C-alpha positions in Angstrom: 0.0 0.0 0.0 1.1 3.6 -0.5 1.5 6.1 2.3 -2.1 7.2 2.2 -3.2 3.6 2.7 -1.0 3.3 5.7 -2.9 6.1 7.4 -6.5 5.4 6.4 -8.4 2.4 5.1 -9.6 2.5 1.5 -13.2 3.5 0.7 -14.1 -0.1 -0.1 -12.8 -1.1 3.3 -14.7 1.7 5.0 -17.9 0.4 3.4 -17.1 -3.1 4.4 -16.5 -2.2 8.1 -19.7 -0.1 8.1 -21.7 -2.9 6.7 -20.3 -5.4 9.1 -21.1 -3.1 12.0 -24.6 -2.6 10.7 -25.1 -6.3 10.6 -24.1 -6.7 14.2 -26.2 -3.9 15.8 -28.7 -5.3 18.2 -32.1 -6.1 16.6 -35.5 -6.0 18.2 -37.8 -9.0 17.9 -39.7 -7.5 15.0 -36.5 -7.0 13.0 -35.5 -10.6 13.7 -38.8 -11.9 12.6 -38.7 -9.9 9.4 -35.2 -11.4 8.7 -36.5 -14.9 9.3 -39.5 -14.4 7.1 -37.4 -13.0 4.3 -35.1 -16.1 4.5 -38.0 -18.4 4.3 -39.6 -16.6 1.4 -36.6 -16.7 -1.0 -38.0 -17.6 -4.4 -34.8 -19.4 -5.5 -31.0 -19.3 -5.7 -29.4 -16.4 -7.6 -28.1 -18.9 -10.2 -28.2 -22.7 -10.7 -25.1 -24.7 -10.4 -24.6 -27.9 -12.4 -24.5 -31.0 -10.2 -26.4 -29.5 -7.2 -30.1 -29.5 -6.3 -31.0 -26.6 -4.0 -33.0 -27.4 -0.9 -33.7 -24.2 1.1 -32.4 -20.7 1.8 -30.4 -20.7 5.1 -30.2 -16.9 5.4 -28.9 -13.7 4.0 -26.2 -11.3 5.2 -24.8 -7.9 4.1 -22.8 -9.4 1.2 -24.6 -12.5 0.1 -27.0 -15.3 0.6 -26.4 -18.9 1.8 -28.4 -21.9 0.4 -28.5 -25.5 1.4 -28.0 -27.9 -1.6 -27.6 -31.5 -2.3 -24.7 -32.8 -4.5 -26.4 -35.1 -7.1 -23.5 -37.6 -7.6 -22.9 -38.3 -3.9 -26.1 -37.1 -2.2 -23.9 -35.1 0.2 -25.5 -32.0 1.7 -23.5 -28.8 1.2 -23.9 -25.0 1.9 -23.4 -22.6 -1.0 -22.6 -19.0 -0.3 -23.4 -16.5 -3.1 -21.8 -13.0 -3.2 -24.7 -11.0 -4.7 -23.0 -7.8 -5.8 -23.9 -5.7 -2.9 -21.7 -2.6 -2.2 -19.3 -3.7 -4.9 -17.3 -5.8 -2.5 -17.9 -9.3 -3.7 -14.6 -10.2 -5.3 -12.5 -8.9 -2.5 -14.7 -10.6 0.1 -14.9 -13.9 -1.8 -11.1 -13.9 -2.5 -10.3 -13.2 1.1 -12.6 -15.8 2.6 -11.7 -18.5 0.0 -8.0 -17.9 0.6 -8.4 -18.3 4.3 -10.6 -21.4 4.1 -8.2 -23.0 1.6 -5.2 -22.4 4.0 -7.2 -23.8 7.0 -8.8 -26.8 5.1 -6.7 -29.3 7.1 -8.2 -28.3 10.4 -11.0 -30.6 11.7 -12.4 -27.6 13.7 -12.9 -25.3 10.7 -15.7 -25.6 8.1 -14.1 -27.2 5.0 -14.1 -25.5 1.6 -15.2 -27.8 -1.3 -15.5 -25.7 -4.4 -15.3 -22.1 -5.7 -17.3 -20.6 -8.6 -15.0 -17.7 -9.6 -16.6 -17.3 -13.1 -20.2 -17.4 -11.9 -22.4 -14.4 -11.7 -22.7 -13.9 -8.8 -19.6 -15.7 -7.6 -19.9 -18.4 -4.9 -18.2 -21.0 -3.0 -19.3 -24.4 -1.7 -18.6 -25.6 1.8 -19.6 -28.4 4.2 -23.2 -28.3 5.4 -23.4 -28.8 9.2 -26.9 -30.0 9.9 -27.2 -28.9 13.5 -26.9 -25.2 12.6 -25.1 -22.5 14.6 -24.3 -22.3 18.2 -26.3 -19.0 18.3 -29.5 -21.0 17.7 -28.8 -23.2 20.8 -27.9 -20.1 22.9 -31.3 -18.6 22.2 -32.6 -21.2 24.6 -30.3 -20.0 27.3 -27.0 -21.1 28.8 -25.2 -24.4 28.4 -24.0 -26.8 31.0 -20.4 -26.0 32.2 -18.9 -29.2 30.7 -20.5 -28.5 27.3 -19.3 -24.9 27.3 -15.7 -26.1 28.0 -16.0 -28.8 25.4 -17.0 -26.2 22.7 -14.4 -23.7 23.9 -11.6 -26.3 23.6 -12.6 -27.1 20.0 -12.9 -23.4 19.1 -9.5 -22.8 20.6 -8.0 -25.7 18.6 -9.4 -23.9 15.4 -8.0 -20.6 16.5 -4.6 -22.1 17.3 -4.5 -23.6 13.9 -5.5 -20.3 12.3 -3.1 -18.2 14.3 -0.3 -20.7 13.5 -1.1 -20.2 9.8 -0.9 -16.4 10.3 -4.7 -15.8 10.1 -6.8 -13.9 12.6 -10.5 -14.5 12.5 -11.5 -11.1 13.8 -15.3 -11.9 14.0 -15.7 -14.8 16.4 -19.3 -15.1 17.7 -21.9 -17.9 18.2 -23.3 -17.4 14.7 -19.9 -18.2 13.3 -19.6 -21.5 15.2 -21.4 -24.3 13.5 -22.2 -27.7 14.9 -21.9 -30.9 12.9 -23.9 -34.2 13.2 -22.0 -35.0 16.4 -22.5 -31.5 17.8 -18.7 -30.9 17.4 -18.1 -27.2 16.8 -16.4 -25.7 13.7 -15.8 -22.1 13.1 -16.7 -20.5 9.8 -17.1 -17.1 8.0 -13.6 -15.7 7.5 -15.0 -12.7 5.6 -13.6 -10.3 8.3 -10.3 -12.2 8.8 -6.9 -10.7 8.4 -3.4 -12.0 8.1 -1.3 -11.3 11.1 1.0 -9.2 8.9 -1.9 -7.0 7.5 -2.4 -3.4 8.7 -6.1 -3.0 7.7 -8.6 -2.9 10.5 -11.5 -5.4 10.7 -14.6 -4.7 12.7 -16.2 -7.6 14.5 -19.6 -8.0 16.2 -20.7 -5.7 19.0 -20.3 -7.1 22.5 -17.9 -9.8 21.1 -15.4 -7.3 19.7 -12.4 -6.2 21.8 -12.5 -2.4 22.7 -9.2 -1.7 20.8 -10.7 -3.4 17.7 -13.5 -0.9 17.5 -11.2 1.6 15.8 -10.9 2.2 12.0 -7.1 2.7 12.5 -6.6 -0.5 14.7 -4.0 -3.0 13.6 -5.1 -6.6 13.7 -4.0 -8.5 16.8 -4.4 -12.1 18.0 -5.8 -10.7 21.3 -8.9 -9.7 19.4 -9.8 -13.3 19.0 -9.0 -14.0 22.6 -11.5 -11.3 23.8 -14.2 -12.7 21.4 -13.5 -16.2 22.8 -14.0 -14.9 26.3 -17.3 -13.3 25.3 -18.4 -16.5 23.7 -17.5 -18.6 26.8 -19.2 -16.1 29.0 -22.4 -16.3 27.0 -22.4 -20.1 27.0 -22.1 -20.1 30.8 -24.5 -17.2 31.6 -26.8 -17.1 28.6 -26.0 -13.5 27.7 -23.1 -11.6 26.3 -21.0 -9.4 28.6 -22.0 -5.7 28.9 -25.1 -6.2 26.7 -27.9 -4.4 28.4 -31.0 -2.5 27.2 -29.4 0.8 28.2 -26.2 0.1 26.3 -28.1 -1.0 23.2 -30.1 2.2 23.3 -26.9 4.2 23.4 -25.5 2.4 20.4 -28.7 3.0 18.4 -28.7 6.7 19.2 -25.2 7.1 17.7 -25.5 8.4 14.1 -22.2 7.8 12.4 -19.9 4.8 12.4 -17.2 6.7 14.3 -19.8 7.6 16.9 -21.0 4.0 17.3 -17.4 2.8 17.7 -16.6 5.5 20.3 -19.8 4.7 22.3 -18.9 1.0 22.2 -15.4 1.7 23.6 -16.9 3.9 26.3 -19.3 1.1 27.3 -16.5 -1.5 27.7 -14.0 0.8 29.4 -16.6 2.4 31.7 -18.6 -0.6 32.8 -17.9 -2.9 35.8 -16.2 -6.2 35.0 -18.7 -8.9 34.1 -19.1 -11.3 37.1 -22.3 -13.3 36.4 -20.2 -16.3 35.4 -18.9 -16.6 39.0 -22.4 -17.3 40.2 -23.0 -20.3 37.9 -22.8 -23.7 39.7 -19.9 -25.7 38.4 -17.8 -22.6 37.5 -14.7 -23.0 39.7 -12.2 -20.3 40.6 -9.7 -21.2 37.8 -12.3 -21.2 35.1 -13.7 -17.9 36.3 -10.2 -16.4 36.2 -9.7 -17.6 32.6 -12.9 -15.8 31.5 -11.9 -12.7 33.4 -8.5 -12.5 31.8 -9.9 -13.1 28.3 -12.3 -10.2 28.8 -9.7 -7.7 30.1 -10.3 -4.3 28.5 -6.6 -3.6 28.5 -5.1 -5.9 25.8 -1.8 -6.1 27.7 -3.5 -7.9 30.6 -5.2 -10.3 28.2 -3.9 -13.7 27.1 -1.5 -13.0 24.2 -3.0 -15.7 21.9 -5.3 -18.7 21.8 -2.5 -21.1 22.7 -2.1 -19.4 26.1 -5.8 -20.0 26.8 -5.4 -23.6 25.8 -2.5 -23.9 28.2 -4.5 -22.5 31.1 -7.4 -24.8 30.4 -5.1 -27.8 30.3 -3.5 -26.6 33.6 -7.0 -26.4 35.1 -7.8 -29.9 33.8 -4.6 -31.3 35.4 -5.3 -29.6 38.7 -8.9 -30.9 38.8 -7.6 -34.4 38.0 -5.5 -34.3 41.1 -8.5 -33.8 43.3 -9.4 -37.5 43.5 -5.9 -38.3 44.8 -6.4 -35.8 47.7 -9.8 -37.2 48.4 -8.4 -40.7 48.4 -6.1 -39.8 51.2 -8.9 -38.4 53.2 -11.5 -41.0 52.4 -9.3 -44.0 52.6 -11.1 -45.7 55.5 -14.4 -44.9 53.7 -13.1 -46.5 50.6 -12.1 -49.5 52.5 -15.7 -49.8 53.8 -17.0 -49.2 50.3 -14.7 -51.9 49.0 -16.0 -54.4 51.5 -19.6 -53.5 51.1 -19.9 -54.7 47.5 -18.5 -58.1 48.5 -21.3 -58.7 50.9 -23.8 -56.9 48.6 -22.7 -58.9 45.6 -23.2 -62.1 47.5 -26.7 -61.1 48.5 -27.5 -59.7 45.0 -26.3 -62.9 43.5 -28.7 -64.9 45.6 -31.6 -62.5 44.8 -30.7 -62.3 41.1 -30.4 -66.1 40.8 -33.8 -66.5 42.4 -35.2 -63.7 40.2 -33.8 -65.3 37.0 -35.2 -68.7 37.9 -38.6 -67.3 38.7 -38.6 -65.1 35.6 -37.6 -68.1 33.4 -40.4 -70.2 34.9 -42.9 -67.4 34.4 -41.8 -66.8 30.8 -41.9 -70.5 30.1 -45.5 -70.6 31.3 -46.3 -67.5 29.2 -44.5 -69.1 26.2 -46.5 -72.3 26.4 -49.7 -70.2 26.7 -48.8 -68.1 23.7 -48.0 -71.2 21.5 -51.3 -72.8 22.5 -53.1 -69.5 21.7 -51.3 -69.2 18.3 -52.1 -72.9 17.4 -55.7 -72.5 18.5 -56.1 -69.3 16.5 -54.6 -71.0 13.5 -56.9 -74.0 14.0 -59.9 -71.7 14.3 -59.1 -70.0 11.0 -58.6 -73.4 9.4 -62.0 -74.7 10.7 -63.8 -71.6 9.4 -62.1 -72.0 6.1 -63.0 -75.7 5.8 -66.7 -74.9 6.7 -66.8 -72.5 3.8 -65.1 -75.0 1.4 -67.9 -77.6 2.3 -70.6 -75.0 1.8 -69.1 -73.8 -1.5 -69.1 -77.4 -2.8 -72.8 -78.0 -2.1 -74.7 -78.5 -5.4 -77.6 -76.4 -4.0 -75.3 -73.4 -3.4 -73.8 -73.7 -6.9 -77.2 -73.8 -8.5 -78.5 -70.9 -6.5 -75.5 -68.7 -7.4 -75.9 -69.5 -11.1 -79.6 -68.9 -11.0 -79.2 -65.5 -9.2 -76.6 -63.9 -11.3 -79.1 -62.1 -13.5 -81.9 -61.5 -10.9 -82.7 -58.6 -8.6 -82.4 -58.9 -4.8 -86.1 -59.5 -4.4 -85.9 -62.4 -7.0 -83.0 -64.1 -5.3 -85.2 -66.1 -2.9 -83.6 -69.4 -3.7 -80.1 -68.0 -3.0 -81.2 -66.4 0.3 -83.0 -69.6 1.5 -80.0 -71.9 0.7 -77.3 -69.7 2.2 -79.3 -68.6 5.3 -80.1 -72.2 6.0 -76.4 -73.1 5.8 -75.4 -70.1 8.0 -78.1 -71.1 10.5 -76.6 -74.6 10.7 -73.1 -73.2 11.2 -74.3 -70.7 13.9 -76.2 -73.4 15.8 -73.2 -75.7 15.8 -70.9 -72.9 17.0 -73.4 -71.9 19.8 -73.5 -75.5 21.0 -69.7 -75.5 21.3 -69.7 -72.1 23.0 -67.7 -70.6 20.1 -68.0 -67.0 18.7 -70.1 -66.3 15.7 -69.0 -64.5 12.5 -69.6 -60.8 12.0 -71.0 -61.2 8.5 -71.3 -63.6 5.6 -71.6 -62.7 1.9 -71.4 -64.0 -1.7 -70.3 -62.3 -4.8 -70.4 -63.5 -8.4 -67.3 -64.0 -10.4 -67.1 -60.3 -11.3 -67.2 -59.1 -7.6 -70.8 -58.0 -7.5 -72.3 -58.8 -4.1 -75.4 -61.1 -4.5 -76.2 -61.9 -0.8 -75.2 -60.7 2.6 -76.1 -61.6 6.1 -76.9 -59.5 8.0 -78.6 -57.8 5.1 -77.3 -54.4 4.1 -79.0 -52.5 1.2 -76.0 -50.3 0.9 -73.8 -53.2 -0.3 -76.1 -55.5 -2.3 -75.4 -55.4 -6.0 -72.2 -53.3 -5.5 -69.0 -54.4 -7.0 -66.2 -55.4 -4.6 -63.6 -56.9 -6.9 -61.0 -54.5 -5.4 -61.3 -56.2 -1.9 -58.7 -58.7 -0.9 -61.3 -61.4 0.0 -62.4 -61.4 -3.7 -59.1 -61.2 -5.6 -56.9 -63.0 -3.0 -54.0 -60.6 -3.7 -54.5 -57.3 -1.9 -57.0 -54.6 -1.2 -57.1 -51.7 -3.6 -58.7 -48.3 -3.5 -62.0 -48.3 -5.4 -60.7 -45.4 -7.6 -57.4 -47.1 -8.3 -58.2 -50.7 -8.8 -56.6 -52.5 -11.8 -58.8 -53.6 -14.7 -60.0 -57.2 -15.1 -59.4 -58.3 -11.5 -59.9 -62.1 -11.3 -61.5 -63.9 -8.4 -59.3 -65.9 -6.1 -58.7 -69.5 -7.1 -58.1 -71.1 -3.6 -59.2 -70.5 0.0 -57.7 -67.3 1.4 -57.3 -65.5 4.7 -57.1 -61.8 4.2 -54.8 -59.4 5.9 -56.4 -57.5 8.8 -58.4 -54.4 8.0 -60.1 -51.8 10.2 -63.9 -51.9 10.5 -65.6 -48.6 9.8 -68.4 -49.5 12.2 -66.3 -50.5 15.3 -62.8 -49.2 14.5 -61.5 -52.7 15.4 -59.5 -54.9 13.2 -61.2 -57.7 11.3 -60.3 -60.5 9.0 -62.0 -62.1 6.0 -62.0 -65.8 5.1 -63.0 -66.6 1.5 -63.2 -69.5 -0.9 -64.0 -69.7 -4.6 -67.3 -71.4 -5.7 -67.0 -73.5 -8.8 -69.5 -75.2 -11.1 -69.4 -78.8 -12.2 -66.8 -77.9 -14.9 -64.5 -76.2 -12.4 -65.2 -72.7 -13.6 -65.3 -70.1 -10.8 -68.8 -68.7 -10.6 -68.5 -66.7 -7.3 -66.8 -66.1 -4.0 -68.2 -67.1 -0.6 -66.7 -65.2 2.4 -67.2 -64.6 6.1 -65.7 -61.9 8.4 -64.9 -61.8 12.1 -63.3 -59.3 14.5 -59.9 -60.6 15.5 -61.0 -60.2 19.1 -63.8 -62.6 18.6 -61.3 -65.2 17.4 -59.5 -64.8 20.7 -62.5 -64.6 23.0 -62.9 -68.2 23.8 -59.3 -68.4 25.0 -59.3 -65.1 26.9 -61.1 -66.3 30.0 -58.8 -69.3 30.4 -55.6 -67.3 30.1 -56.3 -63.8 31.3 -57.0 -62.9 34.9 -57.6 -59.7 36.9 -55.8 -58.6 40.1 -57.1 -56.2 42.7 -55.1 -53.2 41.5 -55.5 -53.7 37.7 -54.9 -56.1 34.9 -52.6 -59.0 35.8 -52.6 -61.1 32.6 -53.3 -60.1 29.0 -53.6 -61.8 25.7 -53.3 -59.8 22.5 -52.5 -60.0 18.8 -49.7 -58.1 17.0 -48.7 -57.6 13.3 -45.2 -59.0 13.1 -44.5 -56.9 10.0 -45.3 -53.4 11.4 -45.6 -54.0 15.1 -49.2 -52.7 15.1 -51.5 -53.8 17.9 -54.3 -55.8 16.2 -56.3 -56.8 19.2 -56.1 -56.1 22.9 -58.6 -56.2 25.8 -58.5 -52.4 25.8 -59.4 -52.1 22.1 -63.2 -52.3 22.5 -65.7 -50.5 20.4 -66.4 -48.1 23.2 -62.7 -47.2 23.8 -62.0 -46.9 20.0 -65.1 -44.8 19.3 -64.0 -41.4 18.0 -60.4 -42.0 18.9 -58.1 -39.7 17.1 -56.3 -41.3 14.1 -52.9 -40.1 15.4 -53.6 -41.9 18.7 -54.8 -45.1 17.0 -51.6 -45.2 14.9 -49.5 -45.2 18.0 -51.0 -48.4 19.2 -47.9 -50.4 18.3 -45.0 -52.0 20.1 -41.6 -50.4 20.2 -39.2 -50.5 17.3 -36.9 -52.9 19.0 -39.8 -55.4 19.7 -41.0 -55.0 16.1 -37.5 -56.0 14.8 -37.6 -59.0 17.0 -41.0 -60.0 15.8 -39.9 -59.6 12.2 -37.0 -62.0 12.7 -39.4 -64.4 14.4 -41.8 -64.2 11.5 -39.1 -64.9 9.0 -37.9 -67.8 11.0 -41.4 -69.2 11.1 -41.8 -68.9 7.3 -38.4 -70.4 6.3 -38.4 -73.2 8.8 -40.0 -76.6 8.2 -41.0 -76.9 11.8 -43.2 -74.6 13.8 -43.8 -73.6 17.4 -41.2 -70.8 17.7 -41.6 -68.0 20.2 -39.8 -65.0 21.6 -39.7 -63.9 25.2 -39.2 -60.4 26.7 -38.7 -59.9 30.4 -39.2 -56.1 30.4 -42.1 -55.5 27.9 -43.9 -52.1 27.8 -47.6 -52.5 26.8 -48.3 -49.8 24.1 -51.8 -49.2 25.5 -50.3 -48.0 28.7 -48.3 -45.3 26.9 -50.7 -43.8 24.4 -51.5 -40.1 24.8 -55.2 -39.6 24.8 -56.5 -36.0 24.6 -56.8 -34.6 28.1 -60.5 -33.8 27.8 -63.5 -35.1 29.7 -64.7 -36.9 26.6 -61.8 -39.3 26.7 -61.5 -39.6 30.5 -62.8 -43.2 30.6 -60.4 -44.3 27.8 -57.5 -42.7 29.6 -58.2 -44.3 33.0 -58.7 -47.7 31.3 -55.3 -47.4 29.5 -53.5 -46.5 32.7 -54.2 -50.0 34.0 -51.7 -51.3 31.4 -48.7 -49.2 32.4 -45.6 -50.7 33.9 -43.3 -53.6 32.9 -44.6 -57.0 31.8 -43.2 -60.4 31.1 -44.3 -61.3 27.6 -44.1 -64.2 25.1 -44.8 -63.9 21.4 -45.7 -66.8 19.1 -46.4 -66.5 15.3 -49.8 -67.6 14.1 -48.8 -69.8 11.2 -48.1 -67.7 8.1 -50.7 -65.1 8.7 -48.2 -62.4 9.7 -49.6 -62.2 13.2 -48.2 -63.1 16.6 -50.1 -64.1 19.6 -49.0 -62.4 22.8 -49.4 -63.5 26.4 -48.2 -61.1 29.0 -48.3 -60.9 32.7 -47.4 -58.1 35.0 -43.7 -58.4 36.1 -44.3 -57.1 39.6 -47.0 -59.7 40.3 -44.9 -62.6 38.9 -41.8 -61.5 40.9 -43.5 -60.5 44.1 -41.8 -63.1 46.2 -38.4 -61.8 45.0 -39.3 -58.2 45.7 -40.3 -59.2 49.2 -37.0 -61.0 49.8 -35.0 -58.1 48.3 -36.7 -55.7 50.7 -35.8 -57.7 53.7 -32.1 -58.0 52.6 -32.0 -54.3 51.8 -33.2 -53.4 55.3 -30.6 -55.7 56.9 -27.9 -54.3 54.6 -28.8 -50.7 55.5 -28.5 -51.4 59.2 -25.2 -53.2 58.7 -23.9 -50.2 56.6 -25.0 -47.7 59.3 -23.2 -49.7 62.0 -20.1 -49.9 59.8 -20.2 -46.2 59.0 -20.5 -45.4 62.7 -17.4 -47.5 63.5 -15.5 -45.8 60.7 -16.6 -42.4 61.8 -15.4 -43.2 65.3 -12.1 -44.3 64.0 -11.8 -41.1 61.9 -12.4 -39.1 65.0 -9.6 -40.6 67.0 -7.2 -40.7 64.0 -7.8 -37.1 63.2 -7.4 -36.0 66.8 -4.2 -37.9 67.0 -2.9 -36.4 63.8 -3.8 -32.9 65.0 -2.0 -33.3 68.3 1.0 -34.7 66.5 1.0 -31.7 64.1 0.8 -29.2 67.0 3.8 -30.8 68.7 5.7 -30.7 65.4 5.1 -27.0 64.7 5.9 -26.1 68.3 9.4 -27.4 67.8 9.9 -25.3 64.6 9.1 -21.9 65.9 7.2 -19.1 64.3 9.8 -18.4 61.5 9.5 -21.9 60.3 5.7 -21.7 60.1 5.9 -18.5 58.1 8.4 -20.0 55.7 6.2 -23.1 55.1 3.1 -20.8 54.7 4.9 -18.6 52.1 6.1 -21.6 50.2 2.6 -23.1 50.1 1.1 -19.8 48.9 3.7 -19.6 46.2 2.8 -23.1 45.0 -0.9 -22.2 45.0 
């Protein structure tokens, strides 16, 4: 630069500093909301870039706009910063920031540069996209735990040490310029205001993060600027607010008209305000950490740490000093540790006895539940087979065939022969099931070979003569939407058990069993089907397996879809409880993801194995009914209270029901099954506490006499040294501290 440049920044630099300061002035909530709305409302990126698909606008600053994009070839998410020709500074800013990022690309704590679009209009560069956003967004919620603040500070310091070692000063460190990756590891970004350590041009940072000597258009860049900003950042993470930032100070800054006035006011605020001390009131902030913050925030740069490495050294010294605390405590608590070491020996022995007994009792209870679940699954599979065989026999009856053929071209009123034949068959089946105390079907129906319903019991005028070829019970493949069914759907060719479907009348899950009806030549002339609620299939086994305790449900049988984990039937899932239940609540009636994965493996094993009778057992099962969130209104009070009965841990056994894709569940409350163990554990715990109290009393008494003896010995020792010796030792101790 020439002599003029040595005395005063160029006009472009003045514009840059003014714009940077404008960006950092405190904004009220209305201004912030306008900024957020503008960012959300961006119509599109300034220019398309080959190989990238733009996702969303992340924000806009004084010199450009940042977009999130996806790299087509790799699917990697990136951030693209465009310099949109504002104030004529794009090339200098882009060049400066790209140069710095390129130099620092080897640091794991600095956002990595991926690509630069020098020839684009506007120019841009591509950098890593860090999905967890900036630290500023997290600090809007308040302060961070002390250990988290120190962890982030260490990573930021590593980045600054790397940058300073490369001769680069950031000059605008703040929470918005600290981004968090997928593991919440911080990385610093935005080197638009950075300077080389050899440069003489000033660089304004962000108000309340900027060192007082930096707020001068004639200031020479200094590593201590970054040290001050780091102290402000650490202070904000600990306290939830930046140092010196008050409503009164913000008002003073707003009232300043020119850039020089604002900078002068800012320096007056920092130099005339008391030292920040809120961090000393934070639990977990020890004296050494507080002193590190104080020295970073020194107004006088000579009293500040000279660079980032000095701060790192102090933090490491603090870490080592804190690491020595356990050694000191060990010398004091030796007798206590001896007692603590002996206590587990006795405790382990007692726990071993209790755990062994608990494991044995749990294994026996789970074995019982497993046997019950296998019996339930086999019974349910047999029930489906019986109902299917009944339909096969009816479909083969000559009278049924003849009635279906004769009714295909008749109206409902003319189908008297079909009604008489099928209702007579249904009556025989129902009478037989009543005599055996078995549940009846929900409905029966017949369609012709095109899916048109010819007969239904109970009669429903809304379904007769309607076409249902899109239903799974007809085509034997799957259920389609009436508006999206394929053309020329064929009737099923063999007996079929449909997947479960939700009844519109009761909101409970149902299943349809259907068989084809053939004429003498073997041609399919119709489909005969019956439907039942899944709960009705389980009803006859429920009373023999399920029982009630005085404080709630003690044993439960249920049905689960092994493919999705959805709860298909449960004692709580009655018509009354499911009436008007919100869909979002109904969809949450499912076992956990981990249990679903186990059921899927169990289902695959059942399908691929030549044998059957597999099961899975869980000793800490959470019933999904006990954890559903019903709306907190009077309307759902009864459902909520009934669901609460199923909270807590259960022992559960799952057995697949053939190849239906279902699993029968038998569960019993863990506390009830293990009550004898809990009673034994309580007795042992009481005896153990009394033994521990007696042992602690004896140790305390021993500590008392040992401490008294040591104190007396110490007094005798110092009495032989004289006052001068005591003073020498005290001075040496203070120096070490």
